[in-house]
C-alpha positions in Angstrom: 0.0 0.0 0.0 1.2 3.5 -0.7 -0.1 6.9 -0.2 -1.2 9.0 2.8 -3.2 7.1 5.5 -6.8 8.0 5.7 -8.4 8.8 9.1 -11.7 7.3 10.1 -13.6 10.6 9.7 -12.4 10.9 6.1 -13.1 7.3 5.4 -16.6 7.7 6.8 -17.2 10.7 4.6 -15.9 8.9 1.5 -18.1 5.8 2.0 -21.2 7.9 2.7 -20.8 9.7 -0.6 -21.6 6.3 -2.3 -24.6 5.6 -0.1 -28.2 6.7 -0.5 -28.7 6.9 3.3 -32.2 6.8 4.7 -33.9 8.4 7.7 -36.1 6.5 10.2 -39.4 7.0 8.4 -37.9 6.1 5.0 -36.4 3.0 6.5 -39.8 2.0 8.0 -41.5 2.5 4.7 -38.7 0.6 2.8 -39.2 -2.3 5.2 -42.9 -2.3 4.5 -42.1 -2.4 0.8 -39.8 -5.4 1.2 -36.4 -4.0 2.1 -34.4 -6.0 4.6 -33.5 -4.2 7.8 -30.3 -5.6 9.4 -29.5 -4.8 13.0 -25.8 -5.1 13.6 -25.8 -3.8 17.2 -24.1 -5.9 19.8 -26.3 -7.9 22.2 -26.0 -5.6 25.2 -27.5 -2.7 23.2 -30.3 -4.9 21.8 -31.1 -6.1 25.4 -31.0 -2.6 26.8 -32.9 -0.8 24.0 -35.0 -3.4 22.3 -35.4 -4.6 18.7 -37.0 -3.4 15.5 -39.7 -6.0 14.7 -38.8 -7.9 11.5 -35.2 -6.8 11.4 -32.6 -9.5 10.8 -30.1 -9.5 13.7 -26.6 -10.2 12.5 -23.5 -9.4 14.5 -21.2 -7.1 12.7 -18.4 -9.6 12.4 -20.7 -12.0 10.6 -22.4 -9.5 8.3 -20.7 -10.2 5.0 -20.9 -14.0 5.4 -24.7 -13.8 6.3 -25.7 -11.4 3.5 -23.6 -12.6 0.6 -26.2 -14.2 -1.7 -23.5 -16.5 -3.1 -22.1 -17.5 0.3 -22.4 -20.9 1.9 -23.3 -19.3 5.3 -25.9 -16.8 4.0 -29.1 -16.1 5.8 -32.3 -17.3 4.1 -33.2 -13.6 3.6 -30.1 -13.0 1.5 -31.8 -13.9 -1.7 -30.0 -11.9 -4.4 -27.7 -9.0 -5.1 -30.7 -6.7 -5.9 -32.0 -7.0 -2.4 -32.5 -3.6 -0.7 -30.7 -3.7 2.6 -30.8 -1.1 5.3 -28.0 -1.6 7.9 -28.7 -0.3 11.4 -26.2 0.2 14.2 -26.7 2.2 17.3 -26.0 5.7 16.1 -25.4 5.5 12.3 -21.6 5.3 12.1 -20.6 1.6 11.9 -23.6 1.0 9.7 -22.2 3.2 7.0 -18.9 1.2 6.8 -20.9 -2.0 6.9 -23.2 -0.9 4.1 -20.1 0.0 2.0 -18.7 -3.4 2.6 -22.0 -5.0 1.4 -21.8 -2.9 -1.7 -18.4 -4.4 -2.4 -20.0 -7.8 -2.3 -22.4 -6.7 -5.1 -25.4 -5.7 -2.9 -25.7 -2.5 -4.9 -28.8 -1.3 -3.0 -27.3 -1.6 0.5 -27.4 1.5 2.6 -27.7 2.5 6.2 -30.0 4.3 8.6 -28.9 7.9 9.5 -28.7 8.1 13.3 -29.1 4.4 13.7 -31.4 2.7 16.1 -31.4 5.7 18.4 -32.9 7.9 15.6 -35.5 5.1 14.9 -36.6 5.1 18.5 -36.6 8.9 18.8 -38.9 9.0 15.7 -41.4 7.0 17.7 -41.2 4.0 15.4 -42.0 0.6 16.8 -39.6 -1.1 19.1 -40.0 -4.5 20.7 -38.5 -5.0 24.2 -37.1 -8.4 25.0 
């Protein structure tokens, strides 16, 4: 590798330029229209704050394996590369990087939720407590 190292803030800005990020209401409507919401928050946050009903829970370190439509470890929901995927983390940072990674796998409609789960909850959208 050559060139100047990129800091995380610059990397985040770069990957977000390639994403059509969605807000909470748009994510809710996308899910109603067949998009797959994917919650990558770690278990302690899900237990503390609850879940989005219908969202596929996939730990971040398993995301690419579970969402690759050609992968041997894919989730049943990972049907094809045209699937609209909205990745959700806690506050909307890690999800941008995760969505960019999914795009590299050919999931060209992958994006993330601006503000993450916290924005979803603040918008008053449905949350299921464990």
